[in-house]
C-alpha positions as MATLAB code, in Angstrom:
seq = 'XXXXXXXXXXXXXXXXXXXXXXXXXXXXXXXXXXXXXXXXXXXXXXXXXXXXXXXXXXXXXXXXXXXXXXXXXXXXXXXXXXXXXXXXXXXXXXXXXXXXXXXXXXXXXXXXXXXXXXXXXXXXXXXXXXXXXXXXXXXXXXXXXXXXXXXXXXXXXXXXXXXXXXXXXXXXXXXXXXXXXXXXXXXXXXXXXXXXXXXXXXXXXXXXXXXXXXXXXXXXXXXXXXXXXXXXXXXXXXXXXXXXXXXXXXXXXXXXXXXXXXXXXXXXXXXXXXXXXXXXXXXXXXXXXXXXXXXXXXXXXXXXXXXXXXXXXXXXXXXXXXXXXXXXXXXXXXXXXXXXXXXXXXXXXXXXXXXXXXXXXXXXXXXXXXXXXXX';
ca = [
     -12.824  -13.846   -9.242;
     -12.199  -14.159   -5.510;
      -9.839  -11.822   -3.745;
      -8.106  -12.269   -0.376;
     -10.163  -10.451    2.283;
      -7.135   -9.132    4.102;
      -4.083   -7.384    2.686;
      -0.880   -9.206    3.546;
       0.458   -6.320    5.564;
      -2.722   -4.992    7.226;
      -3.056   -3.266    9.580;
       0.292   -2.197   10.974;
       3.911   -3.257   10.842;
       5.150   -3.057   14.395;
       6.188   -6.474   15.522;
       5.667   -7.988   18.923;
       7.479   -6.115   21.627;
       8.590   -9.302   23.337;
      11.056  -10.153   20.590;
      14.323   -9.179   22.180;
      16.702   -9.259   19.230;
      16.160   -6.965   16.316;
      12.542   -7.892   15.892;
       9.901   -5.472   14.665;
       8.286   -4.126   11.547;
       9.740   -3.122    8.197;
      12.905   -1.385    7.106;
      15.153    1.719    7.770;
      17.661    4.174    6.133;
      20.265    1.544    5.551;
      19.665   -2.151    5.504;
      19.276   -3.288    9.087;
      22.114   -5.416   10.422;
      20.562   -8.378   12.188;
      22.108  -10.940   14.474;
      22.836  -14.351   13.055;
      20.080  -16.911   13.529;
      20.617  -19.540   16.176;
      21.745  -22.707   14.374;
      19.074  -25.382   14.033;
      18.937  -28.796   12.413;
      21.445  -29.305    9.606;
      20.649  -30.868    6.263;
      22.040  -34.223    7.367;
      19.389  -34.415   10.121;
      16.473  -34.397    7.667;
      15.602  -37.579    5.870;
      14.733  -37.154    2.165;
      13.243  -40.627    2.248;
      11.107  -40.090    5.352;
       7.712  -41.757    5.418;
       5.561  -38.610    5.127;
       2.365  -40.525    5.916;
       3.555  -40.684    9.508;
       3.766  -36.891    9.675;
       1.190  -34.109    9.473;
       1.552  -30.417    8.802;
      -0.183  -27.365   10.223;
       0.156  -24.126    8.310;
      -0.967  -20.606    9.195;
      -1.879  -18.344    6.285;
      -3.972  -15.274    5.495;
      -7.640  -15.992    4.711;
      -8.279  -16.504    1.009;
      -4.557  -16.700    0.185;
      -4.516  -20.395   -0.849;
      -7.060  -22.659   -2.557;
     -10.012  -23.694   -0.383;
      -9.367  -27.359   -1.182;
      -5.643  -27.155   -0.428;
      -5.809  -29.687    2.472;
      -7.577  -32.233    0.277;
      -5.094  -31.746   -2.557;
      -2.142  -32.193   -0.237;
      -3.532  -35.345    1.315;
      -4.239  -36.807   -2.115;
      -0.822  -35.985   -3.489;
       1.494  -36.232   -0.476;
      -0.399  -38.694    1.727;
      -0.263  -36.697    4.915;
      -2.824  -34.581    6.779;
      -2.768  -30.820    6.356;
      -4.405  -28.472    8.846;
      -4.965  -24.920    7.662;
      -5.113  -22.213   10.335;
      -5.534  -18.574    9.451;
      -4.219  -15.260   10.676;
      -5.582  -11.888    9.589;
      -2.331   -9.942   10.003;
       1.388  -10.445   10.325;
       1.108   -9.147   13.879;
      -1.278  -11.886   14.912;
       0.896  -14.711   13.702;
       4.004  -13.050   15.122;
       2.295  -12.941   18.498;
       1.710  -16.652   18.330;
       5.126  -17.607   17.072;
       7.029  -15.445   19.565;
       4.900  -16.141   22.614;
       7.048  -19.016   23.851;
       4.352  -21.699   23.707;
       4.293  -24.639   21.310;
       1.890  -23.447   18.615;
       1.987  -26.655   16.636;
       2.529  -24.604   13.488;
       4.951  -26.134   11.031;
       4.809  -23.627    8.166;
       3.831  -19.972    8.445;
       3.115  -17.479    5.706;
       4.627  -14.120    6.706;
       5.876  -11.043    4.873;
       9.579  -10.910    4.152;
      10.652   -8.483    6.880;
       8.824  -10.657    9.416;
      10.616  -13.774    8.191;
      13.840  -11.841    8.629;
      12.896  -10.970   12.203;
      11.900  -14.554   13.058;
      15.206  -15.797   11.706;
      17.107  -13.230   13.717;
      15.326  -14.584   16.797;
      16.424  -18.142   15.981;
      12.881  -19.365   15.401;
      13.256  -20.653   11.829;
      14.567  -23.874   10.350;
      16.990  -23.257    7.480;
      15.512  -24.136    4.108;
      16.816  -27.507    2.854;
      16.882  -27.085   -0.937;
      17.488  -30.793   -1.559;
      13.965  -31.392   -0.200;
      12.408  -28.713   -2.422;
      13.331  -29.544   -6.040;
      10.617  -27.185   -7.293;
      12.756  -24.293   -6.178;
      14.036  -24.644   -9.732;
      10.726  -23.168  -10.880;
      11.482  -19.806   -9.277;
      12.898  -16.864  -11.178;
      16.628  -16.326  -10.542;
      15.653  -12.914   -9.121;
      13.746  -14.650   -6.340;
      17.128  -15.455   -4.782;
      18.142  -11.806   -4.742;
      15.821  -10.528   -1.989;
      17.521   -8.184    0.449;
      15.875   -9.686    3.572;
      17.000  -13.247    2.665;
      19.591  -13.496   -0.122;
      19.655  -17.034   -1.480;
      16.426  -18.071    0.243;
      18.337  -19.359    3.240;
      15.357  -19.358    5.626;
      12.314  -18.445    3.503;
      10.662  -19.297    0.194;
       8.795  -16.494   -1.609;
       5.115  -17.089   -2.300;
       3.968  -13.761   -3.820;
       5.674  -10.466   -4.574;
       4.781   -7.044   -5.836;
       5.152   -3.332   -5.391;
       3.262   -0.199   -4.407;
       2.200    2.626   -6.669;
      -0.604    4.903   -7.737;
      -3.951    3.444   -8.829;
      -6.098    6.014  -10.627;
      -9.131    6.783  -12.775;
      -7.854    7.760  -16.182;
     -11.254    9.185  -17.172;
     -11.502   11.481  -14.189;
      -8.027   13.010  -14.237;
      -6.887   15.541  -16.780;
      -3.264   14.345  -16.501;
      -2.158   10.799  -15.540;
       0.004   10.733  -12.374;
       3.719   10.070  -12.814;
       5.171   11.090   -9.417;
       4.552   10.515   -5.749;
       4.124   14.295   -5.579;
       0.902   13.846   -7.540;
      -0.458   12.071   -4.477;
       1.099   14.451   -1.941;
       0.171   17.633   -3.799;
      -2.585   16.642   -6.230;
      -3.893   18.791   -9.073;
      -7.074   20.786   -8.556;
      -9.326   18.098  -10.123;
      -8.060   15.483   -7.629;
      -8.049   17.397   -4.363;
     -10.075   15.710   -1.643;
     -10.309   12.672   -3.910;
      -6.997   11.069   -3.003;
      -6.251    8.349   -0.419;
      -2.998    7.193    1.126;
      -2.349    4.071    3.134;
      -2.711    3.962    6.879;
      -0.163    1.183    7.516;
       2.951    2.774    8.954;
       5.643    2.050    6.399;
       3.295    2.548    3.461;
       1.914    5.761    4.888;
       5.476    7.093    4.856;
       6.375    5.630    1.419;
       5.147    8.465   -0.883;
       7.028   11.167    1.019;
      10.089    8.985    1.563;
      10.427    8.321   -2.159;
       9.428   11.857   -3.253;
      12.305   13.147   -1.101;
      14.731   10.671   -2.695;
      15.238    8.604    0.460;
      15.489    4.909    1.152;
      12.310    3.103    2.131;
      14.387    1.803    5.006;
      15.632    5.152    6.299;
      15.969    5.371   10.039;
      17.695    8.788   10.078;
      15.865   11.196   12.378;
      16.455   14.193   10.147;
      15.090   12.296    7.194;
      12.002   11.262    9.093;
      11.400   14.842   10.277;
      11.309   15.938    6.591;
       9.016   13.010    5.775;
       6.637   14.051    8.564;
       6.566   17.631    7.365;
       5.694   16.554    3.825;
       3.004   14.144    4.973;
       1.364   16.685    7.268;
       1.353   19.218    4.402;
      -0.454   16.665    2.226;
      -3.322   16.044    4.654;
      -5.623   18.919    3.579;
      -5.838   17.455    0.062;
      -6.665   13.917    1.171;
     -10.001   12.117    1.152;
      -8.545    9.864    3.854;
      -6.191    7.069    4.807;
      -7.356    3.699    3.461;
      -5.755    0.287    3.124;
      -8.850   -1.696    2.310;
     -11.620    0.091    0.392;
      -9.594    2.284   -1.985;
     -10.492    0.086   -4.938;
     -14.205    0.472   -4.263;
     -13.766    4.206   -3.884;
     -12.106    4.379   -7.267;
     -14.871    2.374   -8.873;
     -17.539    4.666   -7.444;
     -15.625    7.846   -8.358;
     -15.393    8.983   -4.744;
     -11.617    8.773   -5.223;
      -9.724    9.436   -8.434;
      -6.191    8.591   -7.295;
      -4.979    6.324   -4.495;
      -1.818    4.811   -3.099;
      -2.222    1.061   -3.640;
      -0.554   -2.299   -3.589;
      -0.407   -3.478   -7.173;
      -2.515   -6.593   -6.667;
      -5.239   -4.527   -5.033;
      -5.581   -2.024   -7.868;
      -8.666   -3.159   -9.813;
      -7.133   -2.648  -13.262;
      -9.562   -5.095  -14.810;
     -12.148   -2.321  -14.439;
     -12.534    0.120  -17.279;
     -10.511    3.347  -16.863;
      -8.616    2.177  -13.785;
      -4.824    2.225  -14.260;
      -1.756    1.518  -12.169;
       1.621    3.234  -12.344;
       4.859    3.023  -10.377;
       5.990    6.642   -9.846;
       9.232    7.784  -11.448;
      10.931    8.167   -8.046;
      10.624    4.431   -7.582;
       8.889    2.304   -4.964;
       9.188   -0.737   -2.748;
       9.380   -4.479   -3.284;
       7.160   -6.459   -0.960;
       7.363  -10.234   -0.659;
       5.196  -12.758    1.188;
       7.014  -15.932    2.156;
       6.710  -19.420    3.541;
       8.902  -20.373    6.489;
       9.444  -23.603    8.411;
       9.404  -23.221   12.189;
      12.434  -24.468   14.044;
      10.176  -26.202   16.576;
       8.329  -28.198   13.897;
       8.284  -31.944   14.496;
       7.374  -32.548   10.871;
      10.146  -30.828    8.950;
      10.333  -33.272    6.072;
       6.601  -32.963    5.452;
       6.825  -29.170    5.889;
       9.401  -29.050    3.088;
       7.277  -31.367    0.974;
       4.372  -28.973    1.432;
       6.418  -26.009    0.219;
       7.612  -28.080   -2.718;
       3.971  -28.855   -3.504;
       3.046  -25.144   -3.445;
       5.847  -24.441   -5.938;
       4.284  -26.750   -8.477;
       3.281  -24.325  -11.268;
      -0.330  -25.540  -11.295;
      -0.658  -24.919   -7.570;
       1.410  -21.749   -7.312;
      -0.348  -20.196  -10.279;
      -3.630  -20.216   -8.301;
      -2.531  -17.054   -6.441;
      -1.942  -15.135   -9.665;
      -5.218  -16.325  -11.199;
      -7.416  -15.824   -8.159;
      -6.016  -13.003   -6.018;
      -4.100  -11.322   -8.874;
      -0.767  -11.216   -7.082;
       2.338  -12.033   -9.019;
       4.157  -15.173   -7.989;
       7.947  -15.594   -8.310;
       7.445  -18.840  -10.194;
       8.398  -18.545  -13.875;
       6.525  -21.636  -14.977;
       3.376  -20.542  -13.195;
       3.498  -17.014  -14.601;
       4.215  -18.292  -18.129;
       1.084  -20.436  -17.932;
      -1.249  -17.557  -17.104;
      -3.889  -16.832  -19.744;
      -2.900  -13.920  -21.960;
      -6.319  -12.357  -21.435;
      -5.826  -12.320  -17.678;
      -2.523  -10.484  -18.024;
      -3.998   -8.078  -20.557;
      -6.852   -7.120  -18.185;
      -4.595   -6.848  -15.122;
      -1.556   -4.700  -15.940;
       0.323   -5.391  -12.670;
       0.578   -9.059  -13.702;
       2.670   -7.901  -16.690;
       5.517   -6.598  -14.503;
       8.741   -8.521  -14.918;
      11.002   -9.701  -12.087;
      13.625   -7.150  -13.113;
      11.045   -4.373  -12.889;
      10.022   -5.578   -9.436;
      13.590   -5.748   -8.214;
      14.052   -2.137   -9.242;
      11.949   -1.480   -6.141;
      13.644   -1.402   -2.764;
      13.075   -4.328   -0.478;
      11.467   -3.477    2.842;
      13.573   -4.989    5.589;
      13.229   -5.439    9.339;
      14.398   -2.364   11.262;
      14.550   -3.741   14.764;
      14.027   -1.172   17.488;
      14.035    1.668   14.970;
      10.668    0.529   13.607;
       9.145    2.431   16.543;
      10.154    5.597   14.714;
       7.658    4.751   11.975;
       4.963    3.951   14.504;
       5.494    7.368   16.057;
       5.641    9.052   12.659;
       2.328    7.534   11.565;
       0.634    8.415   14.836;
       1.821   12.024   14.722;
       0.892   12.505   11.060;
      -2.629   11.158   11.586;
      -3.105   13.321   14.723;
      -1.874   16.502   13.077;
      -4.512   19.156   12.386;
];
């Protein structure tokens, strides 16, 4: 089964410095208050009966995150040309979208906090629900996302959480707390990895201390730094990419992991959300305000929300999709072998949405730098 080569959020979460509004990486102590988006075209200005064959759509998406034959499927079904460009990280696509030039991109796949930042900068077209009838396939919870309540400017593509991925056969006691990562038992010392990406590096300590994943309070972050530095002597390393392979080989016995990247289909590898709670991450589709093909862009998103199409992500990259019909159609055996696919929307929403922090995201950049440099 193929897996996306690049994690959605790799490698860092500091947005492009040129965004002047509240634009930057993920969240802070309270939900960030962002400026209203600059108004763009209203619903009346889009034609539900537009001749889509006269339009074409360019999307930008992570490698391996959509079917290889997506362009051919779109052309066959919707009768317009689709060009698929790729970006390895959120930062790369943000650099393109905020650089001031006409990128020609109509639809971009970005993580939720980045969609929030783009909207704050007035770069997104509002979602026109009348052009996306397949929105009805989404779980009701998909409209309750903190970065975009009601899906006003983004449509969720995948969602999940972060937890502890571990070898049940190599640990005497299964982990239940973020403190098991931060202060591991004797049989796990020097066999634990944590993530290197800024907000996820901080996550175990933030949650272990009972704080918000979006804290921006300086005193909170000082305590987080202290706890993370104290954890370093027990770590194998910081790793966003190869932790699954390290678990398989036995080099690691317990790692911080995104749920979809925990290889639970392997014997003795398990995933748990610690009792202190975790995050809710969401990858979204957004329509660019500068798109000259907005009707076709909406038709593309509607096509993706077809259960047979949307379900591809769950079947092939093992990420949950917020599409009830697609998830209901997954083979029982696939869910049984991959425990994270069994999580319900209500369980996911128990996690705290990571939101854009604006200028305060630099605090997490500094925190990560200082923790990694600490001796």
